[in-house]
C-alpha positions as CSV (number, residue, x, y, z in Angstrom):
1,V,268.4,63.1,-98.7
2,A,266.5,63.5,-101.9
3,I,263.0,62.0,-102.0
4,G,263.7,60.3,-105.3
5,A,266.6,58.4,-103.8
6,T,264.4,56.6,-101.3
7,V,261.7,55.6,-103.8
8,T,261.8,52.0,-104.9
9,R,260.2,51.0,-108.2
10,V,258.0,48.0,-107.7
11,S,257.4,45.9,-110.8
12,S,253.8,44.8,-111.6
13,V,252.9,41.5,-109.9
14,R,252.9,38.6,-112.3
15,H,250.5,35.9,-111.5
16,P,251.1,32.2,-112.4
17,P,249.0,30.9,-115.3
18,S,247.0,28.7,-112.9
19,E,245.8,31.7,-111.0
20,A,244.8,33.5,-114.2
21,I,242.8,30.5,-115.3
22,D,241.2,30.1,-111.9
23,R,239.9,33.7,-112.0
24,I,237.7,32.5,-114.8
25,V,237.1,28.8,-113.9
26,L,236.3,29.5,-110.3
27,N,234.4,32.7,-111.0
28,R,231.2,33.1,-108.9
29,W,229.0,33.4,-112.0
30,L,231.0,31.6,-114.6
31,G,232.1,28.5,-112.6
32,I,228.9,26.4,-112.9
33,P,228.2,27.3,-116.6
34,I,231.8,26.3,-117.4
35,F,231.4,23.0,-115.4
36,L,228.2,22.2,-117.3
37,A,229.8,23.0,-120.6
38,A,232.8,20.8,-119.8
39,M,230.4,17.9,-118.9
40,Y,228.4,18.4,-122.1
41,L,231.6,18.5,-124.2
42,M,232.7,15.3,-122.5
43,F,229.5,13.5,-123.4
44,T,229.5,14.9,-127.0
45,V,233.0,13.6,-127.6
46,A,232.3,10.2,-126.0
47,I,229.1,9.6,-127.8
48,N,230.2,10.8,-131.3
49,L,233.7,9.4,-131.3
50,G,232.5,6.1,-129.8
51,A,229.8,5.8,-132.4
52,V,232.5,5.7,-135.1
53,F,233.7,2.2,-133.9
54,I,230.5,0.7,-132.5
55,D,229.5,-0.9,-135.8
56,F,233.0,-2.3,-136.2
57,F,232.9,-4.2,-133.0
58,D,229.2,-5.2,-133.6
59,I,229.7,-6.7,-137.0
60,L,233.1,-8.3,-136.4
61,F,232.2,-9.9,-133.0
62,G,228.8,-10.9,-134.3
63,A,230.3,-12.8,-137.2
64,I,232.9,-14.5,-135.0
65,F,231.0,-15.3,-131.8
66,V,227.3,-15.5,-132.9
67,T,227.1,-16.6,-136.6
68,G,230.4,-18.4,-136.6
69,S,229.7,-20.3,-133.4
70,E,226.2,-21.2,-134.5
71,Q,227.5,-22.7,-137.8
72,L,230.3,-24.6,-136.0
73,L,227.9,-26.0,-133.4
74,S,225.4,-27.1,-136.1
75,L,228.2,-29.0,-137.8
76,L,228.9,-30.8,-134.6
77,G,225.3,-31.9,-134.4
78,L,224.4,-30.3,-131.0
79,P,220.8,-30.0,-130.1
80,A,219.0,-26.8,-131.0
81,W,218.5,-25.6,-127.4
82,M,222.2,-25.9,-126.7
83,I,223.1,-24.0,-129.9
84,V,220.8,-21.2,-128.8
85,L,222.4,-21.0,-125.4
86,L,226.0,-21.0,-126.7
87,S,225.7,-18.9,-129.8
88,Q,222.8,-16.5,-129.1
89,G,223.4,-16.5,-125.4
90,L,227.1,-16.7,-124.8
91,G,228.1,-15.3,-128.2
92,G,225.5,-12.6,-128.2
93,G,226.6,-11.6,-124.8
94,I,230.2,-11.2,-125.9
95,Q,229.1,-9.3,-128.9
96,L,227.1,-6.8,-126.7
97,V,230.0,-6.3,-124.4
98,A,232.2,-5.5,-127.4
99,T,229.9,-2.7,-128.6
100,F,230.2,-1.0,-125.2
101,I,234.0,-0.6,-125.6
102,P,234.1,2.6,-127.8
103,V,231.7,4.8,-125.9
104,I,232.7,3.7,-122.4
105,G,236.4,4.0,-123.4
106,F,236.1,7.6,-124.7
107,L,234.1,8.5,-121.6
108,F,236.9,7.2,-119.3
109,L,239.4,9.0,-121.5
110,C,237.6,12.3,-121.1
111,L,237.3,11.8,-117.3
112,S,241.1,11.1,-117.2
113,V,241.8,14.3,-119.0
114,M,239.8,16.3,-116.7
115,E,241.4,14.7,-113.7
116,D,245.0,14.8,-114.9
117,S,244.7,18.5,-116.1
118,G,243.7,19.6,-112.6
119,Y,240.2,20.7,-113.5
120,M,238.4,18.0,-111.6
121,A,239.6,19.5,-108.3
122,R,238.3,22.9,-109.4
123,A,234.9,21.3,-110.3
124,A,234.7,20.1,-106.7
125,F,235.3,23.6,-105.5
126,V,232.7,25.1,-107.8
127,I,230.1,22.5,-106.8
128,D,230.9,23.2,-103.1
129,R,228.5,26.2,-103.4
130,L,225.7,23.8,-104.3
131,M,226.7,21.4,-101.6
132,I,226.4,24.0,-99.0
133,G,222.8,24.5,-99.9
134,I,222.0,20.9,-98.9
135,G,224.3,20.8,-95.9
136,L,227.2,18.8,-97.4
137,P,230.9,19.7,-97.7
138,G,232.4,20.0,-101.1
139,S,234.5,16.9,-100.4
140,A,231.3,14.9,-100.8
141,F,231.4,15.8,-104.5
142,V,234.4,13.4,-105.0
143,P,232.4,10.2,-104.2
144,L,229.5,11.5,-106.4
145,I,231.9,12.1,-109.4
146,V,233.3,8.6,-108.9
147,G,229.6,7.4,-109.3
148,F,229.7,8.5,-112.9
149,G,232.0,5.5,-113.4
150,C,230.4,3.1,-111.0
151,N,228.1,3.6,-108.0
152,V,229.9,0.8,-106.0
153,P,233.2,2.6,-105.5
154,A,231.2,5.8,-105.0
155,V,229.5,4.3,-102.0
156,M,232.9,2.9,-100.7
157,A,234.5,6.4,-101.2
158,T,232.2,7.9,-98.7
159,R,234.6,6.6,-96.0
160,A,236.7,9.6,-96.7
161,L,234.0,11.8,-95.1
162,T,234.6,12.4,-91.4
163,K,231.0,13.1,-90.3
164,E,228.6,10.1,-90.2
165,D,225.6,12.2,-91.3
166,D,227.5,13.4,-94.4
167,R,228.5,9.8,-95.2
168,L,224.9,8.5,-95.0
169,M,223.5,11.4,-97.0
170,T,226.1,10.9,-99.7
171,I,225.4,7.2,-99.8
172,A,221.7,8.0,-100.4
173,M,222.7,10.4,-103.2
174,A,225.2,8.2,-105.0
175,P,222.8,5.9,-106.8
176,F,221.4,8.9,-108.7
177,M,224.7,9.5,-110.3
178,S,224.4,7.9,-113.7
179,C,227.0,5.1,-113.9
180,G,228.8,3.8,-117.0
181,A,226.5,0.7,-117.1
182,R,223.4,3.0,-117.6
183,L,225.2,4.8,-120.4
184,T,225.0,1.5,-122.4
185,V,221.3,1.6,-122.1
186,Y,221.2,5.3,-123.2
187,A,223.3,4.5,-126.2
188,L,220.9,1.7,-127.3
189,F,217.9,3.9,-127.0
190,A,219.7,6.8,-128.7
191,A,220.3,4.5,-131.7
192,A,216.6,3.6,-131.8
193,F,214.8,6.8,-130.9
194,F,217.1,9.8,-130.8
195,K,219.4,9.5,-133.8
196,G,221.4,12.7,-134.3
197,Q,220.8,14.1,-130.7
198,G,222.1,11.2,-128.6
199,Q,224.5,13.4,-126.7
200,N,221.7,15.8,-125.8
201,I,219.6,13.0,-124.3
202,V,222.5,11.6,-122.4
203,F,223.4,15.1,-121.0
204,L,219.8,15.7,-120.0
205,L,219.7,12.3,-118.2
206,Y,223.0,12.9,-116.4
207,L,221.8,16.4,-115.4
208,T,218.5,14.9,-114.2
209,G,220.4,12.4,-112.0
210,I,222.5,15.2,-110.5
211,L,219.3,17.3,-109.7
212,M,217.6,14.3,-108.1
213,A,220.7,13.6,-106.0
214,I,220.7,17.3,-104.8
215,F,216.9,17.0,-104.1
216,T,217.5,13.9,-102.1
217,G,220.3,15.5,-100.1
218,W,218.1,18.4,-99.4
219,V,215.1,16.3,-98.2
220,F,217.3,14.0,-96.1
221,R,219.0,17.0,-94.5
222,K,215.6,18.6,-93.6
223,Q,213.9,15.4,-92.5
224,I,216.6,13.2,-91.0
225,F,219.8,15.1,-90.4
226,Q,219.6,18.6,-88.9
227,G,223.1,19.0,-87.5
228,Q,225.8,21.5,-88.5
229,M,227.6,21.1,-91.8
230,S,231.2,19.9,-91.8
231,A,234.0,22.3,-92.8
232,S,235.3,21.7,-96.4
233,Y,238.9,22.0,-97.5
234,A,240.2,21.4,-101.0
235,E,243.8,21.4,-102.4
236,M,244.1,22.9,-105.9
237,P,246.8,21.3,-108.0
238,V,248.6,23.3,-110.6
239,Y,247.2,23.1,-114.1
240,H,249.3,21.1,-116.5
241,V,249.1,19.4,-119.8
242,P,248.0,15.7,-119.3
243,V,250.6,13.0,-119.9
244,I,249.4,10.8,-122.8
245,K,250.9,7.7,-121.3
246,N,249.2,8.3,-118.0
247,L,245.9,9.0,-119.7
248,L,246.0,5.8,-121.8
249,L,247.0,3.7,-118.8
250,T,244.3,5.1,-116.6
251,T,241.7,4.7,-119.3
252,W,242.8,1.1,-120.0
253,F,242.6,0.0,-116.4
254,R,239.2,1.6,-115.9
255,L,237.9,0.2,-119.2
256,R,239.2,-3.3,-118.6
257,S,237.7,-3.4,-115.1
258,F,234.4,-2.2,-116.4
259,V,234.3,-4.6,-119.3
260,L,235.2,-7.6,-117.3
261,R,232.6,-6.8,-114.6
262,A,229.9,-5.9,-117.1
263,G,230.9,-8.7,-119.4
264,R,230.5,-11.5,-116.9
265,T,227.1,-10.2,-115.9
266,I,225.8,-9.6,-119.4
267,V,226.9,-13.0,-120.7
268,L,225.3,-14.8,-117.7
269,V,222.1,-12.8,-118.0
270,V,221.8,-13.3,-121.8
271,V,222.4,-17.0,-121.4
272,A,219.7,-17.2,-118.6
273,L,217.3,-15.1,-120.7
274,S,217.9,-17.2,-123.8
275,F,217.0,-20.2,-121.8
276,L,213.9,-18.7,-120.3
277,N,212.9,-17.3,-123.7
278,S,213.2,-20.8,-125.3
279,I,211.6,-22.9,-122.6
280,G,207.8,-22.9,-122.5
281,T,205.4,-23.2,-119.6
282,D,204.9,-26.8,-120.6
283,G,208.6,-27.6,-120.4
284,S,209.3,-27.7,-124.2
285,F,212.0,-25.8,-126.0
286,G,211.8,-23.6,-129.1
287,N,209.4,-21.0,-127.8
288,E,211.6,-18.0,-128.5
289,D,209.7,-14.7,-128.4
290,T,206.3,-16.4,-128.2
291,E,203.3,-16.1,-125.9
292,T,204.1,-19.4,-124.3
293,S,207.7,-18.7,-123.1
294,V,208.4,-18.5,-119.4
295,L,210.0,-15.1,-119.9
296,S,206.9,-13.8,-121.6
297,V,204.8,-14.8,-118.7
298,I,207.1,-13.0,-116.2
299,G,207.1,-9.8,-118.2
300,K,203.4,-9.7,-118.7
301,S,202.7,-10.2,-115.0
302,I,204.4,-7.0,-114.0
303,T,203.6,-4.8,-117.0
304,P,200.4,-3.3,-115.8
305,A,202.3,-1.5,-113.0
306,F,204.0,0.6,-115.7
307,Y,201.0,1.6,-117.8
308,P,201.2,5.2,-116.4
309,M,204.7,5.7,-117.7
310,G,203.8,4.6,-121.3
311,L,204.4,0.9,-121.4
312,T,201.8,-1.4,-123.0
313,D,200.9,-5.1,-122.7
314,D,202.8,-5.7,-126.0
315,N,205.9,-4.1,-124.6
316,W,206.5,-6.7,-121.9
317,P,210.2,-7.0,-122.8
318,A,210.7,-3.6,-121.3
319,T,209.4,-4.8,-118.0
320,V,211.7,-7.8,-118.0
321,G,214.6,-5.4,-118.7
322,L,213.7,-3.6,-115.5
323,F,213.7,-6.8,-113.6
324,T,217.1,-7.9,-114.8
325,G,218.4,-4.4,-114.3
326,L,218.2,-5.0,-110.5
327,F,221.0,-7.6,-111.0
328,A,223.1,-5.2,-113.1
329,K,222.1,-2.1,-115.1
330,E,224.2,-3.2,-118.0
331,A,222.0,-6.4,-118.2
332,V,219.1,-4.2,-119.4
333,V,220.9,-4.0,-122.8
334,G,221.3,-7.7,-123.0
335,T,217.7,-8.3,-122.1
336,L,216.3,-5.8,-124.6
337,N,218.5,-6.9,-127.4
338,A,217.6,-10.6,-126.9
339,L,213.8,-10.0,-126.6
340,Y,213.4,-7.4,-129.3
341,S,215.4,-9.2,-131.9
342,G,213.4,-10.2,-135.0
343,Q,213.1,-13.7,-136.3
344,V,213.8,-12.9,-140.0
345,E,217.4,-12.6,-140.9
346,G,219.3,-12.4,-144.1
347,D,222.1,-14.8,-145.2
348,P,224.9,-14.7,-142.7
349,M,228.2,-13.1,-143.8
350,T,231.4,-15.0,-144.0
351,L,234.2,-13.9,-141.7
352,L,236.0,-12.1,-144.6
353,Q,232.8,-10.3,-145.6
354,A,232.2,-9.3,-142.0
355,S,235.8,-8.0,-141.7
356,E,235.4,-5.9,-144.8
357,A,232.0,-4.5,-143.6
358,A,233.4,-3.7,-140.2
359,A,236.3,-1.8,-141.7
360,M,234.0,0.1,-144.0
361,S,231.7,1.0,-141.1
362,V,234.6,2.9,-139.5
363,Y,235.2,4.9,-142.7
364,D,231.5,5.6,-143.2
365,N,230.9,6.7,-139.5
366,A,234.1,8.8,-139.5
367,S,232.9,10.6,-142.6
368,A,229.7,11.6,-140.8
369,L,231.6,12.5,-137.6
370,G,232.3,16.1,-138.7
371,G,228.6,16.8,-139.1
372,A,227.8,15.4,-135.7
373,L,230.4,17.5,-134.0
374,L,229.3,20.6,-135.8
375,D,225.7,20.0,-135.1
376,P,225.8,19.0,-131.4
377,L,222.2,20.0,-130.8
378,G,220.9,17.6,-133.4
379,L,219.4,20.2,-135.7
380,S,219.8,17.8,-138.7
381,L,217.5,15.2,-137.1
382,N,215.2,15.1,-140.1
383,D,218.1,14.1,-142.3
384,D,219.1,11.4,-139.9
385,A,215.6,10.0,-139.9
386,A,216.1,9.0,-143.6
387,N,218.6,6.5,-142.4
388,D,216.1,4.7,-140.1
389,S,216.0,1.6,-142.3
390,S,219.6,0.9,-141.3
391,Q,218.6,0.0,-137.8
392,G,218.8,-3.7,-136.8
393,A,215.8,-5.8,-136.1
394,A,216.1,-5.2,-132.3
395,L,216.1,-1.4,-132.7
396,A,213.3,-1.5,-135.2
397,N,211.1,-3.7,-133.0
398,M,212.0,-1.5,-129.9
399,A,210.8,1.6,-131.7
400,A,207.6,-0.1,-132.7
401,Y,206.7,-1.5,-129.3
402,F,207.4,1.8,-127.4
403,G,205.5,3.7,-129.9
404,S,206.8,7.2,-129.1
405,D,210.0,9.0,-128.1
406,L,208.2,10.2,-125.0
407,A,207.5,6.6,-123.7
408,A,211.1,5.7,-124.5
409,F,212.5,8.8,-122.7
410,S,210.2,8.1,-119.7
411,Y,211.6,4.6,-119.6
412,L,215.1,5.9,-119.6
413,V,214.3,8.2,-116.7
414,F,213.1,5.3,-114.7
415,I,216.3,3.3,-115.6
416,L,218.3,6.3,-114.4
417,L,216.5,6.7,-111.0
418,Y,215.1,3.4,-109.8
419,A,216.7,1.0,-107.4
420,P,220.5,0.5,-107.8
421,C,221.9,-2.9,-108.8
422,V,222.6,-5.7,-106.2
423,A,226.3,-4.8,-106.1
424,V,225.5,-1.2,-105.0
425,I,222.9,-2.5,-102.5
426,A,225.5,-4.8,-101.1
427,A,228.1,-2.0,-100.8
428,M,225.5,0.2,-99.0
429,H,224.7,-2.7,-96.7
430,K,228.4,-3.0,-95.9
431,E,228.9,0.7,-95.3
432,S,225.6,1.7,-93.6
433,G,223.7,-1.3,-92.6
434,L,220.7,-3.2,-93.9
435,K,218.0,-0.7,-92.8
436,W,219.7,2.3,-94.5
437,A,220.3,0.2,-97.6
438,G,216.6,-0.8,-97.6
439,L,215.6,2.9,-97.1
440,V,217.7,4.0,-100.1
441,F,216.3,1.1,-102.2
442,G,212.7,2.2,-101.5
443,W,213.4,5.9,-101.9
444,T,215.2,5.6,-105.3
445,T,212.5,3.3,-106.7
446,L,209.7,5.6,-105.5
447,V,211.3,8.7,-106.8
448,G,212.1,6.9,-110.1
449,Y,208.5,5.7,-110.6
450,I,207.1,9.2,-109.7
451,T,209.5,11.1,-111.9
452,A,209.2,8.8,-115.0
453,T,205.4,8.7,-114.7
454,M,205.3,12.5,-114.3
455,V,207.4,13.0,-117.4
456,Y,205.0,10.8,-119.5
457,Q,201.8,12.2,-118.1
458,V,202.9,15.8,-118.5
459,G,204.2,15.1,-122.0
460,S,201.0,13.4,-123.0
461,F,198.6,15.7,-121.1
462,S,196.8,16.9,-124.2
463,A,195.9,13.4,-125.2
464,H,194.0,12.5,-121.9
465,P,193.9,15.6,-119.7
466,Q,191.7,14.1,-117.0
467,F,193.7,10.9,-116.7
468,S,197.0,12.7,-116.6
469,A,195.7,15.3,-114.0
470,A,194.5,12.5,-111.7
471,W,197.8,10.8,-111.9
472,I,199.9,13.9,-111.4
473,S,197.9,15.0,-108.4
474,G,198.1,11.5,-106.9
475,L,201.8,11.3,-107.4
476,V,202.3,14.7,-105.8
477,V,200.4,13.6,-102.7
478,V,202.3,10.3,-102.6
479,L,205.7,12.2,-102.8
480,A,204.6,14.6,-100.0
481,L,203.6,11.7,-97.7
482,A,206.9,9.9,-98.4
483,I,208.9,13.0,-97.6
484,F,206.8,13.5,-94.4
485,S,207.3,9.9,-93.3
486,L,211.1,10.1,-93.8
487,K,211.4,11.9,-90.4
488,R,210.2,8.8,-88.6
489,V,211.2,6.0,-90.9
490,G,214.6,7.5,-91.8
491,R,215.8,8.1,-88.3
492,K,215.0,4.4,-87.4
493,A,217.1,3.4,-90.4
494,V,220.2,5.4,-89.2
495,P,222.8,2.9,-88.0
496,S,224.2,3.4,-84.5
497,Q,227.8,3.1,-85.7
498,L,229.5,3.1,-89.1
499,I,232.8,1.7,-90.4
500,P,235.7,4.0,-89.3
501,T,236.5,6.8,-91.7
502,V,239.5,6.7,-93.9
503,Q,241.5,9.9,-93.9
504,L,242.9,10.7,-97.3
505,S,246.5,12.0,-97.2
């Protein structure tokens, strides 16, 4: 038999497109940079495309619910304090909620694209290498990613983890994942301080939150949990082009849920703040933004604690925002907007004029969109500074009271890291017990204060080197003592039994 007759030709192996893409996306060296690039692109798209429509919602809803309601209530002869509560409080809260819709909507749309395309599962696999370093399985990445939308479902999603140590660690890490409510605060500060590079600030804050979550996991693993890491398994769906209908439906349900939840909170907080801002210590009304208002007294009483991170006595509204942020992070926006608003306003626009101005704002912002996308690093910041006069009274006053971009950024770092809102605390209490929820509350607040103060003191070191050096040294000692005490305090906070795990099919 001839040798040639027994030889079989084997055609070259053809790999499916998903495998070819995975060779790059899951590459040992390229996986994490690609993941960071995808996250950065998501924030760039959400911030810049959302900015096109923010003014539209702001102008139109302001004309209807604030100016319009104020004029109507005045015609009805209602007392001044009631007009303030209904128009500035209720109407202003609705206006603020409306301005969140564009940015949050585009963020949820981008997340839906990443999930529906199959990339999000790959991202979990890529991050698994980082998770191994802190003793967590890659599956713990899923609750943390959920935390980018809201920390409450992130805490609830830890039930999918089979090991109790992993669940408790992930619960402690989840509050550091910057939720959608915090994004509204970032957007407000980007408009006041970081025009032209908002996406860079947002990306840096999100990255800071991720790093602090990893740091927390590493510390807790070393000090509290020292067992073996759980095995990690992940199913990789085939890549496919996302279905537009599915994307829109998913985005709509998420956006509606967020706006309804945030809206109720913001409106209630703005109404309450309007009342406290109007009533004086003597019980009289009409004391808005004065030294005699009850809200002013509350803010001033806690302001000295935040001197090291750049706040001053005049900037007491910022401390009030931190207080209301414990009720809901999105309430910070309502607080700051209400307290920084100026008293001098121009003639109100009619509804027709407001509609025309709102429509023109979309055209004007869309015209500038190309430059924003082509300049993602904000290299044209000097050109944008020329448009500073277009800021509203609240943004202008905010910029004046904070005094510097460094103080504003330090404040944002604290907003990112300090104690989660009461809804998250309630979820942690339900999932892990009161002691563990209290431990996480204290840890996040301490880490937030130390980090924000360090940022400000390092950034302003040349202005007062001795003062900054003393604070930096003291904070390092406090952090070291806190980490050391976790071994004793943390183990006492570990619950004896958790809610049974939920196996995901």
